[in-house]
C-alpha positions as CSV (number, residue, x, y, z in Angstrom):
1,M,-58.3,-171.9,-6.5
2,M,-59.0,-175.2,-8.2
3,N,-55.5,-176.4,-7.5
4,L,-56.0,-175.7,-3.8
5,F,-59.4,-177.5,-3.9
6,N,-57.8,-180.5,-5.6
7,K,-55.0,-180.7,-3.1
8,I,-57.4,-180.5,-0.1
9,R,-59.7,-183.1,-1.6
10,E,-56.8,-185.5,-2.3
11,L,-55.6,-185.0,1.3
12,I,-59.0,-185.7,2.8
13,S,-59.5,-188.7,0.6
14,A,-56.1,-190.1,1.5
15,L,-57.0,-189.9,5.2
16,D,-60.1,-192.1,4.6
17,C,-62.4,-189.4,5.7
18,P,-66.0,-190.6,5.4
19,W,-67.2,-187.1,4.3
20,K,-66.3,-185.9,0.8
21,F,-64.7,-182.5,0.5
22,T,-66.6,-180.4,-2.0
23,L,-66.0,-177.0,-3.7
24,K,-68.8,-175.6,-1.5
25,D,-66.6,-176.5,1.6
26,L,-64.0,-174.1,0.2
27,L,-66.2,-171.3,-1.1
28,K,-69.0,-171.3,1.5
29,P,-67.8,-173.4,4.4
30,E,-70.1,-174.7,7.1
31,A,-68.8,-174.7,10.7
32,D,-69.6,-178.4,11.4
33,R,-68.0,-179.7,8.2
34,T,-64.9,-177.5,8.6
35,E,-64.5,-178.7,12.1
36,F,-64.8,-182.3,11.0
37,F,-62.2,-181.9,8.2
38,L,-59.8,-180.1,10.5
39,G,-60.3,-182.7,13.2
40,T,-59.5,-185.4,10.7
41,I,-56.3,-183.7,9.6
42,L,-55.2,-183.0,13.2
43,N,-55.8,-186.5,14.3
44,F,-53.7,-187.8,11.5
45,L,-50.9,-185.5,12.3
46,I,-51.0,-186.4,16.0
47,H,-51.1,-190.1,15.4
48,S,-48.7,-190.2,12.6
49,G,-46.0,-188.7,14.8
50,S,-46.5,-191.4,17.4
51,R,-46.4,-194.1,14.8
52,L,-43.1,-192.9,13.5
53,N,-41.6,-193.1,17.0
54,E,-42.8,-196.7,17.2
55,L,-41.1,-197.5,13.8
56,N,-37.7,-196.2,14.9
57,P,-36.6,-199.4,16.7
58,V,-37.7,-201.5,13.7
59,L,-35.7,-199.3,11.3
60,E,-32.6,-199.6,13.5
61,D,-33.0,-203.4,13.5
62,L,-33.2,-203.4,9.7
63,T,-30.1,-201.2,9.5
64,N,-28.2,-203.6,11.8
65,L,-29.3,-206.6,9.8
66,G,-28.1,-204.9,6.6
67,E,-24.7,-204.3,8.1
68,Q,-24.5,-207.9,9.4
69,Q,-25.4,-209.2,5.9
70,Q,-22.6,-207.2,4.4
71,E,-20.1,-208.6,6.9
72,V,-21.2,-212.2,6.2
73,E,-20.9,-211.6,2.5
74,A,-17.4,-210.2,2.9
75,R,-16.4,-213.3,5.0
76,V,-17.9,-215.7,2.4
77,L,-16.0,-213.9,-0.4
78,Q,-12.8,-213.9,1.6
79,R,-13.1,-217.7,2.2
80,Y,-13.9,-218.4,-1.4
81,Q,-10.9,-216.4,-2.5
82,S,-8.8,-218.3,0.0
83,L,-10.0,-221.6,-1.3
84,M,-9.3,-220.5,-4.9
85,N,-5.8,-219.4,-4.0
86,Q,-5.1,-222.8,-2.4
87,G,-6.3,-224.6,-5.6
88,K,-9.1,-226.4,-3.8
89,G,-12.0,-224.6,-5.4
90,R,-13.5,-225.9,-8.6
91,C,-16.0,-223.1,-9.3
92,L,-15.5,-221.2,-12.5
93,S,-17.4,-218.1,-11.4
94,F,-18.7,-216.6,-8.2
95,K,-22.1,-214.8,-8.3
96,K,-23.1,-212.4,-5.6
């Protein structure tokens, strides 16, 4: 019972709910407080889904940038190796 209480209290607190969830809310719930807590949780679930959809294009852009960075690094390494093979490079080591 206490584990459930602690989990619910942590969830409500994480959602920045202005009301504190108490043990009384679990043992002898009042309708208005229960409605408020459930409304807070439902609003979070509804809005978090829409926020995730808004983040998808940003995540795709970050993935593309990561792939482009790897391609550029590979070209730089290839050119460095080409210069070293031609005897034009004076670097002793190459750090990534």
